[in-house]
C-alpha positions, 0 to 999 in steps of 0.5 A: 351490628352496625359495626359489624357493617362498617368492619365489612366495607373496610375490608372491601375497601382494602381488598379492592384496593389492594386487587388494583395495586397487584394488577397495576404492578403486574401490568407495569412488570409486564410491560418492563418485561415486554419492552425488555424482550424487544431485541435491538436493532439498527438499519441504515437508509443508504444501502451504498455508500463512498469515502467522505459520504453521509450516512443516516442510521436509526435504532430502536429496542435499546435501553433507554436514556442510557449512553450508546455508541455506533462502531466501524469495523474494517480492517488495516492492510500490511505486506508480509515479508519472511526474514528480508527476501521472501514476499508472502503476500498481502495481510490484514488486520481487523480493527474497530473505531468509534464513529459517534456517541450519544444517548438513547431517548426514553423509548430506547430509541436513537437516530443519527448520522456519521461520514463514511471515514477514509480507508478500504471499500467493500463490506463493513459492519456496523455495531451499536454498542451499550453497557460494554456489549455489542447489541446490534449490527448492520452493514453498508458497502462502500464502493470504490472512486476513481478520478484522473487529472490533469486531463490534458496536456503534451507528451510526457505529462504526468497523469495522475489516477486517484482511488478512495475506497478500495477493498480489501476482499481478494476479488476487490482488491487487484485493479489494472489501468489500461491505456488505449486499450493496452495494458499498463500496470496494476493499481494496489492500496494494501498498505495505504488502507484503500487509497491509491495514487497511480501515476502514468505519462501521457503518450500517443499522438495529439488528440483524445486517448482512452484511460479505463481503470478496470479489476481482475483478481488474476492480475489482469482486467476481465473484460465482460465484468458485467457477467462477473459475480463482482459485477457491482463494482465499477469500471470507470473510464477516462479521456486525456487529451494529448496536445501538440505542444512540445513534449516534456523530455525525461531521462531520469530516475524518480526521487526516492518514493515511500517504502510500503508500511516503512519498508522491510525490517533490517537485522539490528546492526552489532557494534562493540560498547564504545564504538560508533560508525557513520556514513556520510549517505545511507544511500547512493548511486554506483560510483557515488562517493562515501566518507565513513568515519568510526570512533572507539576502535583500537588505536594505531591499529589497521581497520579492513572495511568489508562488504556483504553482498549476495550472489547466484542466482534463484533460477539455478540450482546453485541458488544464492549466498552471502558474499563478502570482500574487502574495500580497503584498509585504514588506520586509525589514530591515536583516539581510535578513530578513522575516516576512509572514502570510498566509491559505492561498489557496482552492485546490487540494489534494493535492500541495504549492503552490511559493511563491517569494520574488522580489526585484527580479524574481529568486527568492531562495527557495522553500517548499512549502505543502500544502492539506488538505480541509476540509468548509465546508457540510453542510446541513441535519442532518436532515430527513424522506425526500427532503430534499436535503443540500447539501455542499461540501469545499474542497482537493480536488487536481488529480492522477490519483491525488488530484483526486477523492473517492468517495461512500459512503451507508450503505456503498453506493458511489454516484459520485464528484467531482473538483475540478481544473475548479472549482479544488478546491472541490467542491459536491454534493447527496445525497437523504436515503433510508432509514429514520428515524435516523443515516444516514452519508455517508463520502468515500474517496480512491480513484485516478481513472485510471492507465496500467496497466488491470489489475487495475483500481483506478480510480474507487472507494472506497479503503478501505486509504487510511490506509497505501496510497494513492499519491501524497498522504496524503489523508484520509476525509471523515466526514459524517452526516444524521438522517433523522426521521419 
């Protein structure tokens, strides 16, 4: 009987232990299931930011004690050109980059901070990635910032407006600069991915002058911006003080800038096997001397130097077409080499011209030569109000992105000129106006037309030509006139 009691007690104890174990494991499994069902989240403390600002974040519901990374989604910009002639418009490609990495704690939390990277502004998605999967996301708005330097100087002083964090969105990408309430030109940041450097020159009488940065996707400042859907964008205004020191006088074409994205992709040149041809310069002004050297040609033969260009107009029904003409001939020596000197023809600028070397009617070698704009006339240099200033420029281009220049008089946009129909030469007059003193005349590159209508970046001076003009590296042209009593 005692043995039976002992057996019952032992059985009861074992049953209790098994029950406790089952309860423990069920409770633990339930906790794990509950933990696994928590949706991962990430939040940021700052609603808005600017390039270079520190942003703090916190996350939870992640896999505990595991690697995690925070990724930044943005776009990379470029200009699309069809062939070497037609301008399509800006385009953007989605990109992701890792901002910071870490390890979650035992509760699945991860906190930290990161610096808003240089690049496009506007809305950005922030992802948390764990086990090669996006597990949580949030977003932040990056506002653009603008600064101006210097803040004073005489007439003709170069003024730079530097911008960071311009957006790629249609309603946020197009900006305009005005000088004393006069439209001066556009600020763009397509191929420079949100960074912009606009350059103008100080104009007007001694004293304070207002420079305002507007936004408007139709290409002009949207004045009642506080009532616009994008009223959250800034409209900064700066003051520049023109001093009474002697003006900075310039009549020159600026140095060659940087074409956006490396410039238009020209067709590959075709050379026969073993033939090599080079030019002493790849770009120059009308009339500059150039030497063409070649080797590997048939020995003791006459070679024709053939110049390729475009002729016509995009306005008339006849249109335009490629034309050729012979620049001259040169005889190869006993080794099949030659050297030929010639002046750069009076012709279209912009994209390079193709030069062929032909022997017996067959093409053996090709090279590219580009023509840069030059000032060939600006007269007179001084006179009273009402004086007619005659100006001539050579080396203007022919494509939709390099065929025109856009004129500012004392930072007021006056109009544009085209050099295609006149084969690279533009001749125009400007009537001198204003107070006695030095007045500036600036020609800026711009985009004549394109396939994309919005945002409107057409037929206006592009003040960010230094790094963000598509296709060709077109310099600004700086000129001036002294208005006498």
